[in-house]
N, C-alpha and C positions, 0 to 999 in steps of 0.2 A: 675333778675332772681336770684334766689335762690344760695349761695356759697356753693361748693359740700362741704361735710363732711371730714375728713380727712382719714378717711378709701377709700373713694372715691377718693379724691386727690394721695392716694398711689396705687389704681388700675390703675387710669390715667398714673400716672407716669410708672410704671410697664409695661404698653402697649406701651409707648412711649420710652422707653430702647430697649423692643425687637425689634420693629419695626425699631430702629436706628442698633439694632446689624445684622438685616436682610439685611437692606440695605446696610451695612457695608463688608459684607459679599458679595455679589450681587456686589458690587465697587473692592471687592480685587480679584476677580476671575481673574485667568492668562491669560492675552492678547494674550500671544505667545503661540505658540504651547505645549501641555503637554502629557506626556507619558498614558498608557491606566489607569495603578494603581491609577495615581494621577488624572486623569478626573473620577474614580469611587468616591474616596473620596472626591475631590470637589463638585460632585454633591450631593452627601448625606450630605454633610454641608449645601450646599444652601437649599436642603430639609427639613433640619430639621430646619435651621435656619428661614425659611420663616413658616413654620411649628410650632414652638415655639410663633411667634406671631399673627400669623391666630388662633390660640388655645384659647389663652390668651384673644384675641378679642370675640371670638365665646364664652366663657365661662361667659363672660361678661353678654351675651343676653342666658343664658341657659332658658330651658324651666322649669327646676326645679331643686332642689339642688343636685339629681343624675346626670342629666345633664351638671351642673356645676362644679362636684366634677368630673368626667367622662373628659371634655375638658380640665381642672386645670392639671389632671395625665396625660394626654396627652402631655400637653404642657413642663410637667416637664420632659418625657422622651426623646420629642424631644431636649430639652435643655441637657440634659446629652449627647445624642448623638452628639450635636454638640461641648459639649466639648471635646469628645472621637474624633473625626474628626480633630478639631484643634491642638490636641496634636498630632496625625499621620503627620498632613502636618507640624508641628513643628521640630519633629524627623526627618521626610526626608529632610527636608531645613537645619538641622545640618549636617547630614550626606552627603549631597550633597557638603554643603560647607568647610566640611573637606577632602572630597575627594579633591574637587578642590584645595586645600592647598597642600596635598599630590602632586598631581599630576605638579603645579608649582617648589615644592620643589626639586622633580624627574627633571625635564627640569632643573633648576638650576644645580643640579650636574653633569648632563650630559655634559653640555655646560663647566662647569670647568674640567672635564677630559678629 
């Protein structure tokens, strides 16, 4: 079998990273119940992460240059949506952590008084 070109190796590596990213998202989905807004953001993240990898693989088999470019653009949009969803989840997590710290501190202060 012929050794793939450097460009082909980069394409396959990108597809592999996208699949790993999608798999990591799916494995990170919270197992405990989460509130409705969090469910919406997590759902968007799962769909966008899967969409990124799926569109990269589909682009590889594009029927024309225009089809290839269209699928690559879609993959890029899905990747950007994933990034936005991750930022929302990260910020929500930080807010919850800060609230928990403040509540714990307030409980300590009430016990002291």
